[in-house]
C-alpha positions as CSV (number, residue, x, y, z in Angstrom):
1,M,90.4,119.2,152.0
2,N,87.0,117.6,151.4
3,S,87.1,114.3,149.6
4,T,84.4,113.3,147.1
5,P,82.5,110.2,148.3
6,Q,83.0,107.3,146.0
7,N,80.0,105.5,144.6
8,P,79.8,101.9,145.9
9,P,80.4,99.1,143.4
10,A,77.3,98.1,141.4
11,P,75.6,94.8,142.5
12,L,76.9,91.7,140.8
13,T,74.0,89.8,139.3
14,Y,73.8,86.2,138.4
15,E,73.1,87.2,134.8
16,Q,76.3,89.2,134.7
17,A,78.1,86.0,135.8
18,G,76.8,84.3,132.7
19,V,73.7,82.6,134.0
20,N,70.2,83.8,132.8
21,Y,67.4,81.5,133.9
22,D,65.0,83.5,131.8
23,L,66.8,81.9,128.8
24,I,67.4,78.5,130.2
25,D,64.0,77.7,131.8
26,P,61.9,78.0,128.6
27,L,64.0,75.3,127.1
28,K,63.4,73.1,130.1
29,V,59.7,73.6,129.8
30,A,59.7,72.8,126.1
31,A,61.8,69.7,126.7
32,Q,59.5,68.5,129.4
33,R,56.5,68.8,127.1
34,A,58.2,66.9,124.3
35,A,59.4,64.3,126.8
36,A,55.9,63.8,128.2
37,A,54.7,62.5,124.8
38,T,57.3,59.7,124.9
39,A,55.8,58.1,128.1
40,V,53.5,56.0,125.9
41,H,56.5,53.8,125.1
42,L,56.5,52.5,128.6
43,A,53.3,50.6,128.0
44,A,55.1,48.2,125.6
45,H,56.9,46.9,128.7
46,G,53.8,46.8,130.9
47,F,55.0,49.9,132.8
48,S,53.7,53.5,133.2
49,E,55.0,56.8,134.4
50,V,54.0,58.6,137.5
51,K,52.7,61.7,135.8
52,A,53.1,63.8,138.9
53,S,56.9,63.3,138.7
54,R,57.1,65.3,135.5
55,G,58.7,68.6,136.5
56,E,60.0,67.2,139.8
57,S,63.7,66.7,140.5
58,A,63.6,63.0,139.5
59,Y,61.5,60.9,137.1
60,V,59.4,58.0,138.4
61,V,58.2,54.9,136.6
62,D,55.7,52.4,138.0
63,V,57.1,48.9,137.4
64,G,54.6,47.0,139.4
65,P,55.8,46.0,142.8
66,F,57.7,49.2,143.3
67,Y,58.6,52.5,141.6
68,L,61.8,53.2,139.8
69,A,63.3,56.7,140.0
70,S,66.1,58.2,137.9
71,I,68.1,61.4,137.5
72,V,71.2,62.8,135.8
73,E,72.9,65.9,137.0
74,C,76.0,67.9,136.0
75,L,78.3,69.4,138.6
76,G,78.7,72.7,136.9
77,S,81.7,75.1,137.3
78,K,82.9,74.2,140.8
79,T,85.8,72.3,139.2
80,L,87.2,75.7,138.0
81,V,87.5,76.9,141.6
82,A,89.3,73.6,142.4
83,D,91.7,74.1,139.5
84,D,92.5,77.7,140.5
85,M,93.0,76.8,144.1
86,H,95.3,74.0,143.1
87,K,97.5,76.5,141.3
88,L,97.5,78.7,144.5
89,T,98.0,76.0,147.1
90,G,99.3,72.9,145.4
91,K,96.4,70.9,146.9
92,S,94.0,68.7,144.9
93,Y,90.4,69.2,145.9
94,Y,88.9,66.6,143.7
95,D,88.1,64.2,146.5
96,T,85.4,66.7,147.7
97,I,84.6,67.7,144.1
98,A,83.6,64.1,143.6
99,Q,81.2,64.3,146.6
100,D,79.7,67.5,145.1
101,T,79.0,65.7,141.8
102,I,77.3,62.7,143.5
103,A,75.3,65.0,145.8
104,M,73.9,66.9,142.8
105,A,72.2,63.6,141.6
106,I,71.4,61.9,144.9
107,N,69.9,65.0,146.6
108,D,67.6,65.3,143.6
109,L,66.7,61.6,143.5
110,I,65.6,61.4,147.2
111,T,63.1,64.2,146.8
112,V,60.6,61.7,145.4
113,G,61.1,59.2,148.2
114,A,63.6,57.0,146.5
115,T,66.4,55.0,148.0
116,P,69.6,55.5,145.9
117,L,70.6,52.2,144.4
118,V,73.2,52.8,141.6
119,V,75.4,55.7,140.6
120,Q,77.1,56.1,137.2
121,A,80.0,58.5,136.5
122,Y,80.6,60.8,133.6
123,W,84.0,62.4,133.6
124,A,84.7,64.3,130.3
125,A,88.1,65.8,130.1
126,G,89.5,68.3,127.6
127,G,92.2,65.8,126.7
128,S,93.8,62.6,127.8
129,D,96.5,64.5,129.7
130,W,94.0,65.3,132.4
131,F,93.9,61.7,133.5
132,G,97.7,61.6,133.7
133,D,97.8,63.6,136.9
134,A,97.8,60.7,139.3
135,Q,97.2,62.8,142.5
136,R,94.2,64.5,141.0
137,S,92.7,61.3,139.3
138,Q,93.1,59.2,142.4
139,A,91.5,61.9,144.6
140,L,88.5,61.9,142.3
141,V,88.2,58.1,142.5
142,A,88.7,58.0,146.3
143,G,86.2,60.8,146.8
144,W,83.6,59.2,144.5
145,K,83.8,55.9,146.3
146,R,83.6,57.5,149.7
147,A,80.5,59.4,148.8
148,C,78.9,56.2,147.5
149,D,79.7,54.5,150.8
150,V,78.1,57.4,152.8
151,C,74.9,57.0,150.7
152,G,75.0,53.2,150.6
153,V,74.9,53.2,146.8
154,A,76.7,51.0,144.3
155,W,79.0,52.6,141.8
156,G,78.0,50.8,138.6
157,G,80.5,52.3,136.1
158,G,80.8,55.3,133.9
159,E,82.3,57.1,130.9
160,T,85.7,58.9,130.7
161,P,85.8,60.6,127.3
162,A,88.7,62.9,126.2
163,L,86.8,65.7,124.3
164,A,89.5,68.0,122.9
165,G,87.7,70.9,121.2
166,I,84.6,70.5,123.2
167,V,85.9,70.7,126.8
168,E,88.7,73.2,127.3
169,G,92.2,71.7,127.6
170,G,93.2,71.1,131.2
171,R,89.5,71.1,132.4
172,I,87.0,68.4,133.2
173,D,83.2,68.3,133.0
174,L,81.7,66.0,135.8
175,A,78.3,64.5,135.9
176,A,76.5,61.7,137.6
177,S,73.3,59.7,137.0
178,C,71.5,57.8,139.7
179,T,68.8,55.2,139.8
180,G,66.8,54.4,142.9
181,L,63.9,52.4,144.2
182,I,60.7,53.6,145.9
183,N,59.8,50.6,147.9
184,P,57.3,50.3,149.5
185,K,55.2,52.5,147.1
186,E,53.9,54.5,150.1
187,R,57.2,56.2,150.2
188,L,56.4,58.1,146.9
189,S,56.7,61.8,147.6
190,V,55.5,64.0,144.7
191,G,53.3,66.4,146.7
192,D,49.9,64.6,146.5
193,K,49.8,64.6,150.3
194,L,51.0,68.2,150.7
195,A,48.4,70.2,152.7
196,P,47.8,73.3,154.7
197,G,49.2,72.8,158.3
198,D,52.2,70.8,157.1
199,A,55.5,71.9,158.7
200,I,58.5,73.0,156.7
201,V,61.7,71.6,158.0
202,L,65.0,73.0,156.6
203,L,68.2,71.0,156.6
204,A,71.4,73.0,156.9
205,S,73.8,73.4,154.0
206,S,77.5,73.2,154.3
207,G,78.1,76.4,152.4
208,I,77.5,77.3,148.7
209,H,77.2,73.6,147.7
210,A,77.4,73.5,143.9
211,N,75.0,76.3,142.8
212,G,75.9,79.9,142.4
213,L,79.5,79.2,141.5
214,S,79.4,81.3,138.4
215,L,78.5,84.2,140.6
216,A,81.2,83.3,143.2
217,R,83.9,83.0,140.6
218,K,83.0,86.3,139.1
219,L,83.1,87.9,142.5
220,A,86.7,86.5,143.0
221,E,87.8,88.7,140.2
222,R,86.8,91.8,142.2
223,L,88.7,90.8,145.3
224,P,92.4,92.0,145.6
225,Q,93.4,88.7,147.1
226,G,91.0,86.6,145.0
227,Y,90.4,83.1,146.3
228,L,92.9,83.7,149.1
229,T,90.8,86.4,150.7
230,P,90.4,85.4,154.4
231,M,87.0,84.6,155.7
232,S,85.7,85.3,159.2
233,D,85.9,81.6,160.1
234,G,89.7,81.4,159.4
235,T,89.4,79.8,156.0
236,T,90.1,81.4,152.6
237,Y,87.3,82.3,150.2
238,G,88.5,79.5,147.9
239,E,88.5,76.9,150.6
240,A,85.1,78.0,151.8
241,L,83.7,77.7,148.3
242,L,85.1,74.1,148.1
243,A,83.4,72.8,151.2
244,P,81.7,69.6,150.0
245,T,78.0,69.5,149.3
246,T,76.0,67.8,152.1
247,L,74.6,64.4,151.2
248,Y,71.0,64.2,152.5
249,S,70.1,60.6,151.7
250,P,71.1,59.4,155.2
251,V,68.4,61.7,156.6
252,T,65.6,60.5,154.2
253,E,66.5,56.9,154.9
254,G,66.6,57.6,158.6
255,L,63.1,59.2,158.4
256,F,61.7,56.0,156.7
257,K,63.2,53.9,159.5
258,A,61.6,56.2,162.0
259,G,58.2,55.9,160.4
260,V,58.1,59.5,159.0
261,M,56.7,59.8,155.5
262,P,57.5,63.2,154.0
263,H,54.6,64.8,152.1
264,Y,57.1,66.6,149.8
265,C,60.8,67.5,149.5
266,A,62.8,70.1,147.7
267,N,66.5,70.2,146.9
268,I,67.5,73.9,147.3
269,T,69.9,74.3,144.4
270,G,69.5,76.7,141.4
271,H,66.9,79.4,142.0
272,G,67.7,79.4,145.7
273,W,64.7,79.5,148.1
274,R,62.4,79.9,145.2
275,K,62.7,76.1,144.9
276,L,60.2,75.9,147.9
277,L,57.6,76.9,145.3
278,R,58.3,73.9,143.1
279,H,55.1,72.0,143.6
280,P,52.3,73.2,141.3
281,S,49.6,73.3,144.0
282,S,48.1,76.6,145.0
283,L,49.5,76.7,148.5
284,G,51.3,79.3,150.5
285,Y,54.6,78.7,152.4
286,R,55.2,80.9,155.4
287,I,58.7,80.9,156.9
288,H,59.0,82.1,160.5
289,T,62.5,81.1,161.3
290,V,65.6,81.2,158.9
291,P,68.7,79.2,159.5
292,K,72.1,80.6,160.2
293,V,73.8,81.7,157.0
294,P,77.3,80.2,156.5
295,P,80.1,82.8,156.5
296,V,80.9,82.3,152.8
297,L,77.3,83.1,151.8
298,Q,77.3,86.1,154.1
299,F,80.5,87.2,152.4
300,I,79.1,86.7,148.9
301,Q,75.9,88.6,149.7
302,A,77.9,91.5,151.1
303,Q,80.6,91.7,148.5
304,A,78.1,91.3,145.6
305,H,75.9,94.0,147.2
306,H,72.8,91.8,147.1
307,D,69.7,92.6,149.2
308,D,68.0,89.7,150.9
309,R,65.6,89.1,148.0
310,E,68.4,88.7,145.5
311,A,70.5,86.6,147.8
312,Y,67.6,84.2,148.7
313,S,66.5,83.9,145.1
314,T,70.0,82.8,144.0
315,L,71.8,81.0,146.9
316,N,70.8,78.4,149.5
317,M,71.6,80.8,152.3
318,G,72.1,78.0,154.8
319,A,69.3,75.7,153.8
320,G,70.2,72.9,151.4
321,F,67.1,70.7,151.5
322,A,63.5,71.2,152.6
323,I,61.2,68.5,153.9
324,F,57.4,69.1,154.2
325,V,55.9,66.8,156.9
326,D,52.8,66.4,159.0
327,A,53.1,68.9,161.9
328,K,53.2,66.0,164.4
329,D,56.3,64.7,162.7
330,A,58.2,68.0,162.5
331,Q,60.3,67.6,165.7
332,R,61.1,64.0,164.9
333,T,62.3,65.0,161.5
334,V,64.7,67.5,163.1
335,D,65.9,64.9,165.5
336,V,66.6,62.3,162.8
337,A,68.6,64.9,160.8
338,K,70.7,65.9,163.8
339,A,71.3,62.2,164.6
340,Q,72.9,62.1,161.1
341,G,75.1,65.1,162.0
342,I,73.0,67.5,159.9
343,D,71.5,70.5,161.7
344,A,67.8,71.2,161.0
345,I,65.1,73.6,162.1
346,I,61.3,73.8,162.0
347,A,61.2,76.8,159.7
348,G,57.6,77.4,158.7
349,V,54.2,76.1,157.7
350,V,52.2,75.4,154.6
351,E,49.1,77.5,154.3
352,A,45.9,77.6,152.2
353,G,45.6,80.5,149.8
354,A,47.6,82.1,147.0
355,K,50.8,80.4,145.9
356,Q,53.6,82.4,147.5
357,L,56.6,82.1,149.7
358,V,56.7,84.6,152.6
359,I,60.0,84.8,154.5
360,E,58.7,86.8,157.4
361,P,62.0,87.6,159.3
362,L,63.4,89.2,156.1
363,G,60.2,90.8,154.8
364,V,60.7,89.0,151.5
365,T,57.9,87.5,149.4
366,F,58.1,85.4,146.2
367,G,54.9,85.0,144.2
368,D,53.7,82.3,141.9
369,D,55.6,83.8,139.0
370,A,59.0,83.5,140.8
371,L,59.6,79.9,139.6
372,N,58.6,78.6,136.2
373,L,59.9,75.1,135.7
374,R,56.8,73.4,134.2
C-alpha cells in the first residue's frame, strides 16, 4: 500500500513566538529621538553627551578627564526555562541565570570601550514567596557575585520588589544596570575610527545566550520530550538552553592591556548577525569564515525549519561578540581572547561601498534595511 507523504511542519518564526521587532523597533527609535532632546540638561553640570553613542549599546557622557558609560538591560524569558527545568530535574539553575543577567548589561557596556565599574540588581518577583525558596535565592546571590568577580566589577546594590498582579505568581523578572569608565578617553569605541580594511573578529558564544528564548520555548512545545529532548553533545535541550552567557569584558580589558584599540564592537544579541550592521556608516561587511555553530543552535535551526537567512537574522549562531580592529591587530585580538578561554576567529573584513553584510560561506546578504535601530 502506498502511503501519502506528510507535509513537513511549517517553519516556526520569531513572530509566532511572540516577538515582532517591526512593532518594537519603532518605539525604540521614537524614544531615542525624545531622549536626545534631554541631553541639554547635562550642560548644567558642565558635562556633555557623546552624540555618537546615541543608538549604540551604551550611552556615554563626557565628564572631563574621562567618559562615563551606562546601560540597563533585562534578561528576558530565560528564567521560564530555568523554572520548567527545575520542575523536571529538581535543580536550581539560578546561579547561571544570574550570570546571564549581568552579561546582558556588561556585554553591551563594553562595546563603547568602557571598563565595567558598578552593577546594580533589579529582581522583581510575582510575590514575596519567591524569595522564600532558600536554594533558589541563594543560587541567584552566589551566581551574581561570581559573575561580578569574573568581570572585576562592584555590586553596588539593587531592588527586590514583590509585584503581584504585574509579574506572574511564582515568576521573577531580572534586570541589571551597569556603569563604567572609559579612561583614557582614547578607549572610546563608537565607530569613528571604523574604516575599509578593518578586520572583523568574532568571539565564540556558549550557546543561545539570552536571546531567542521565546522561540526556543515555543519550539519545546513541539518536541515530544520537551526540554528533556537529548542533544548530540549528551545534554538535554533544556540544559543546553541554560548554558550561561559568556562574559566578554575580560577580553576587552585584555585587549587594552595588550595595546589593541578596537575601532568598533557589537554585542550579537537580538536581531542576530544583523547587529554587525549597527554602525550608521555606509560600509560593507564581508564574512569569509563562519564559526562553529553550537549543537543547541543547530538543533533549533533544524527543528524550527529555518533557512540560514532566518537563523542568522535571529540567533547568534556561534558568534556572541564582534570586534572590528585594524588588520594588523586581528591575530593579536584572537590570541588575547583565547588566553581568556574564549575561542575567536578572524571572520571577515570591512569594505567601502554600499552598507550590507555578506556572509559568503552561506550565500546570505543583509542590506541596509535589515536593521533599523536609529
